[in-house]
C-alpha positions in Angstrom: 127.2 118.6 105.3 125.0 121.4 103.9 123.9 124.2 106.2 120.4 124.0 104.6 118.6 121.4 102.4 115.8 122.4 100.1 113.4 120.0 98.4 111.9 121.2 95.1 108.8 119.3 93.8 107.2 119.4 90.4 103.9 117.7 91.1 102.1 115.4 88.6 99.6 112.6 88.6 101.6 110.3 86.4 105.1 111.2 87.5 106.5 113.7 90.0 109.9 115.4 89.7 111.9 116.0 92.8 115.2 117.7 93.5 117.2 118.2 96.7 119.8 120.9 96.9 122.2 121.9 99.7 123.4 125.4 100.5 126.8 126.0 102.0 127.1 129.7 102.5 126.7 131.0 99.0 127.6 127.7 97.3 124.9 125.3 96.0 125.1 121.6 95.4 122.8 119.0 94.1 122.2 116.2 96.6 119.6 114.1 94.8 117.1 114.4 92.0 114.8 112.1 90.0 111.3 111.2 89.1 108.7 109.2 91.0 107.0 107.1 88.4 103.4 106.7 89.7 102.0 104.5 86.9 100.3 105.2 83.7 96.7 106.4 83.2 95.3 102.8 83.5 96.3 102.8 87.2 93.6 104.2 89.4 94.2 107.8 90.6 94.0 106.8 94.2 96.7 104.2 93.8 99.0 106.7 92.0 98.4 109.3 94.8 99.3 106.6 97.4 102.6 105.9 95.5 103.3 109.7 95.4 102.7 110.0 99.1 104.9 107.0 100.0 107.7 108.1 97.6 107.8 111.6 99.0 107.8 110.3 102.6 110.8 108.1 101.6 112.7 111.2 100.1 111.8 113.3 103.2 113.2 110.6 105.6 116.3 110.2 103.5 117.2 113.8 103.1 115.5 115.7 105.9 115.0 119.0 104.0 114.5 122.1 106.2 112.4 123.8 103.5 110.5 122.9 100.4 109.3 124.6 97.3 106.4 123.5 95.0 105.3 124.7 91.6 101.9 126.2 91.7 99.1 125.1 89.4 98.6 127.4 86.5 97.4 125.5 83.5 96.0 122.1 82.4 94.7 120.7 79.1 91.2 120.4 80.5 89.2 120.4 83.7 89.9 116.7 84.4 93.7 117.1 84.0 93.5 120.1 86.3 91.6 118.2 89.0 94.2 115.3 88.9 97.1 117.8 89.1 95.4 119.6 92.0 95.0 116.2 93.8 98.7 115.4 93.3 99.7 118.9 94.6 97.4 118.3 97.6 99.2 115.0 98.4 102.6 116.8 98.1 101.5 119.6 100.4 100.1 117.1 102.9 103.3 115.0 103.0 105.3 118.2 103.6 102.9 119.5 106.3 102.9 116.2 108.1 106.7 116.5 108.2 106.4 120.1 109.5 108.4 121.4 106.6 107.6 125.0 105.5 106.6 125.3 101.9 106.9 128.1 99.4 104.9 128.0 96.1 106.2 129.5 92.9 104.5 130.1 89.6 106.2 128.5 86.6 107.1 132.0 85.2 108.8 132.9 88.5 110.9 129.7 88.4 112.0 130.4 84.8 112.8 134.0 85.6 114.8 133.1 88.7 116.8 130.4 86.9 117.2 131.7 83.4 116.4 135.4 83.6 113.4 135.0 81.3 109.9 134.1 82.5 109.1 132.7 79.0 112.1 130.4 78.8 111.7 126.9 77.3 112.1 123.7 79.2 115.4 123.1 77.4 116.7 126.5 78.5 115.7 125.8 82.1 117.4 122.4 82.0 120.6 123.9 80.6 120.8 126.5 83.3 120.0 124.0 86.1 122.8 121.7 84.8 125.2 124.7 84.5 124.5 126.2 87.9 124.5 122.8 89.8 127.3 121.2 87.7 125.3 118.2 86.6 127.1 116.4 83.8 124.4 114.1 82.5 121.0 115.2 81.1 118.2 113.9 83.3 115.8 111.6 81.4 112.7 113.7 82.2 112.2 117.5 82.4 110.3 116.8 85.6 113.6 116.3 87.5 115.3 119.4 86.2 112.0 121.4 86.7 112.1 120.3 90.4 115.7 121.3 90.8 114.8 124.7 89.2 112.0 125.1 91.7 114.5 124.4 94.6 117.0 126.9 93.0 114.3 129.5 92.7 113.6 129.1 96.4 117.3 129.3 97.3 117.6 132.5 95.3 114.5 134.1 96.7 114.6 132.9 100.3 116.3 136.0 101.6 113.7 138.3 100.0 110.6 139.2 101.8 107.5 137.4 100.4 104.7 139.7 99.3 101.9 139.2 101.7 98.4 138.7 100.4 96.1 141.6 101.4 92.4 141.7 101.9 90.1 143.6 99.6 89.1 145.7 102.6 92.7 146.8 103.2 93.2 147.6 99.5 90.0 149.7 99.4 91.0 151.6 102.5 94.4 152.4 100.9 92.9 153.3 97.5 89.5 155.0 98.0 89.8 156.5 94.6 89.4 153.0 93.1 85.9 152.6 94.4 83.3 153.3 91.8 79.8 154.1 92.9 77.0 154.1 90.2 75.3 157.5 89.8 72.3 158.0 92.0 73.6 155.6 94.7 74.0 157.0 98.2 
């Protein structure tokens, strides 16, 4: 039985990758991974989001993770794709919040850096390292599953490190008054 279970989630509006890893001291093991198929683009977004919510709730009941990590939104082909991705992320975050599971969010470059040592690594390189680190023999059918495992691994590697806290602009300006520019002639 692992000392700690971490759920990694790669959100999407058509399919959502998930991966559950266990930590035993310094050893890592894969407990489960896969893809929630939410339907194609002909299925209404609301119905796909319902499927996502129900699928995640099933995974949460089955594995009872203590912590979760989710990839942050960084890019989309267009505004409509970004809105759908944001909706899917919202459903993921809601399911985790309702289960009282703390969530860490990581940018794709952070995940790639943590797993491969290169923030610009390809999906194939990430998949290779995930399979190597976790001892997975088969190649998952979708990158979404290995991306989710990579997100969980990133969290496992970083969880002992202090998270950089967001600071307010007021605090920044108090600490760096030399950065304040005042136009000439302004009191």
